[in-house]
C-alpha positions as CSV (number, residue, x, y, z in Angstrom):
1,L,3.3,-18.3,13.0
2,G,3.4,-15.3,10.7
3,A,6.5,-16.6,8.9
4,L,4.6,-19.9,8.3
5,L,1.3,-18.4,7.2
6,F,2.3,-15.2,5.3
7,T,5.4,-16.2,3.4
8,P,6.5,-16.4,0.7
9,P,4.8,-13.1,-0.2
10,A,2.6,-12.9,-3.3
11,E,4.3,-11.4,-6.4
12,H,1.8,-9.1,-8.0
13,L,4.2,-6.9,-9.9
14,P,3.2,-7.4,-13.6
15,F,-0.6,-7.5,-12.9
16,F,-3.1,-4.6,-12.9
17,G,-4.9,-3.7,-9.7
18,D,-4.2,-2.4,-6.3
19,S,-1.7,-5.0,-5.2
20,A,0.4,-4.4,-8.3
21,I,0.0,-0.6,-8.0
22,Y,1.3,-0.5,-4.4
23,A,4.4,-2.5,-5.3
24,N,5.1,-0.6,-8.5
25,E,4.5,2.8,-6.8
26,G,7.0,1.8,-4.0
27,V,9.6,1.1,-6.7
28,F,8.7,4.4,-8.4
29,I,9.3,6.3,-5.1
30,A,12.6,4.6,-4.5
31,R,13.9,5.2,-8.0
32,N,12.7,8.8,-8.3
33,G,13.3,9.9,-4.8
34,G,9.8,11.2,-4.4
35,F,6.1,11.0,-5.2
36,V,6.2,13.3,-8.3
37,T,8.2,13.2,-11.4
38,E,8.0,14.0,-15.1
39,H,6.7,11.1,-17.4
40,A,9.5,11.6,-20.0
41,A,7.9,9.3,-22.6
42,L,4.6,11.2,-22.6
43,A,6.2,14.6,-22.3
44,A,8.1,13.9,-25.6
45,L,4.8,13.5,-27.4
46,P,2.8,16.5,-28.9
47,P,0.1,17.6,-26.4
48,E,-2.8,16.4,-28.6
49,A,-1.3,12.8,-28.8
50,R,-0.7,12.5,-25.0
51,T,-4.4,11.9,-24.1
52,L,-4.3,8.7,-26.1
53,F,-2.1,7.2,-23.4
54,Y,-4.0,8.3,-20.3
55,T,-7.6,8.8,-19.1
56,T,-8.4,12.5,-18.5
57,S,-10.3,13.4,-15.3
58,A,-13.1,14.6,-17.5
59,E,-13.4,11.1,-19.0
60,Q,-13.3,9.5,-15.6
61,F,-16.0,11.5,-14.0
62,V,-18.3,13.0,-16.6
63,N,-20.9,14.5,-14.2
64,H,-18.4,15.5,-11.4
65,P,-15.4,17.4,-12.7
66,L,-12.2,16.9,-10.7
67,Q,-9.8,19.6,-9.9
68,S,-7.3,17.6,-7.8
69,Y,-5.6,16.0,-10.9
70,Q,-5.9,16.1,-14.6
71,G,-5.9,12.4,-15.5
72,I,-4.8,9.0,-14.6
73,V,-2.1,6.9,-16.3
74,Y,-1.5,3.1,-15.9
75,G,-4.4,3.0,-13.4
76,G,-2.2,4.2,-10.6
77,Y,-0.5,7.5,-11.3
78,Y,-2.2,10.8,-11.3
79,V,-1.4,13.3,-14.1
80,M,-0.9,16.4,-12.0
81,D,0.0,18.7,-14.9
82,A,-0.9,17.7,-18.4
83,A,1.3,20.4,-20.0
84,A,4.5,19.3,-18.2
85,M,3.3,15.6,-17.9
86,T,4.2,15.4,-14.2
87,I,2.7,12.3,-12.6
88,R,2.2,11.4,-8.9
89,T,1.6,8.2,-7.0
90,S,-2.1,7.7,-6.1
91,R,-2.3,5.3,-3.2
92,M,-1.7,5.4,0.5
93,A,1.7,7.0,0.9
94,L,2.7,5.2,4.1
95,T,2.4,1.7,2.5
96,E,4.3,2.9,-0.6
97,V,7.1,4.5,1.4
98,W,7.7,1.3,3.5
99,F,7.8,-0.7,0.2
100,A,10.3,1.9,-1.2
101,L,12.5,1.8,1.8
102,L,12.7,-2.0,1.8
103,Y,13.2,-1.9,-2.0
104,A,16.2,0.5,-1.6
105,V,17.7,-1.7,1.1
106,G,17.3,-5.1,-0.6
107,G,15.4,-4.9,-3.9
108,V,12.0,-6.2,-4.8
109,R,12.3,-9.5,-3.0
110,L,12.8,-7.8,0.4
111,A,10.2,-5.2,-0.4
112,L,7.6,-7.9,-1.0
113,Y,8.1,-9.0,2.6
114,S,6.8,-5.7,4.0
115,T,3.2,-7.0,4.0
116,P,4.0,-10.3,5.8
117,L,6.0,-8.3,8.4
118,F,3.1,-5.9,9.0
119,A,0.7,-8.9,9.2
120,T,2.9,-10.7,11.8
121,A,3.3,-7.5,13.8
122,A,-0.4,-7.0,13.7
123,L,-0.9,-10.4,15.3
124,I,1.5,-9.5,18.1
125,L,-0.4,-6.3,18.7
126,L,-3.8,-8.1,18.7
127,Y,-2.4,-10.5,21.3
128,L,-1.2,-7.7,23.5
129,I,-4.6,-5.9,23.3
130,G,-6.5,-9.2,23.8
131,R,-4.4,-10.2,26.8
132,H,-5.0,-6.8,28.3
133,F,-8.8,-7.2,28.1
134,F,-9.5,-10.9,28.3
135,G,-6.4,-12.7,29.5
136,Q,-3.8,-14.8,27.8
137,A,-6.0,-17.8,26.7
138,L,-8.5,-15.7,24.8
139,A,-5.8,-13.5,23.3
140,I,-4.1,-16.6,21.9
141,W,-7.4,-17.9,20.4
142,A,-8.2,-14.4,18.9
143,V,-4.7,-14.4,17.3
144,L,-5.1,-17.9,15.9
145,L,-8.6,-17.2,14.5
146,L,-7.4,-14.1,12.8
147,A,-4.2,-15.7,11.5
148,V,-6.0,-18.5,9.7
149,S,-8.9,-16.4,8.4
150,Y,-9.0,-16.1,4.6
151,P,-8.8,-12.3,4.5
152,Q,-5.8,-12.3,6.8
153,L,-4.0,-15.0,4.8
154,H,-4.8,-13.3,1.5
155,F,-4.0,-9.7,2.5
156,G,-1.1,-10.8,4.7
157,R,0.8,-12.1,1.6
158,A,-0.2,-9.6,-1.1
159,P,1.2,-6.1,-1.3
160,Y,-2.0,-4.2,-0.3
161,A,-2.4,-1.4,2.2
162,E,-5.0,-3.1,4.3
163,I,-2.6,-5.0,6.5
164,A,-0.5,-1.9,7.1
165,G,-3.7,-0.1,8.0
166,Q,-4.6,-3.0,10.4
167,F,-1.2,-2.8,12.0
168,W,-1.3,1.0,12.6
169,T,-4.9,0.8,13.9
170,L,-4.0,-1.8,16.4
171,A,-0.8,0.1,17.3
172,G,-3.0,3.2,18.0
173,V,-5.4,1.2,20.1
174,L,-2.6,-0.3,22.2
175,Y,-1.0,3.1,22.6
176,A,-4.3,4.6,23.6
177,L,-4.8,1.8,26.2
178,R,-1.4,2.5,27.7
179,W,-1.9,6.2,27.7
180,I,-5.3,5.9,29.4
181,E,-3.8,3.6,32.1
182,E,-1.1,6.2,33.0
């Protein structure tokens, strides 16, 4: 069911927004081996010219100064140190790391399948939880209703963190149920 509904995965690589940011940050992690690196192109510029290419934290939040980072570049990378131009990924690390792992194994095409895999696994977990509480028939209906809902279809194909969060939440609920029963 998941292979039918959630594949092929959406390709949001060149676009701006969360779905493109997660995919690109996953590639960033795989290529750099970590969450933080120097932005060589900006580091080569004189310090006064660098701020033309990123939004400083003072510009982002005028009334509430930030101390956790000094700016944001490309809408998805935090400028951690403006003097050294070190940047860091800004989204949920778990989703980015799964994308990076699959990218390292099989490239962008395989990495894009991380979200459909999580979406399909979440349906399996929902079935197991539903069967535990309500029986097999209602569990199947719950899975079918979720599977064909627009949010599940959309987020199950696009590289967002919501479906990975759904999977881990359901996994936690199932684990808690089994732990309580013992």
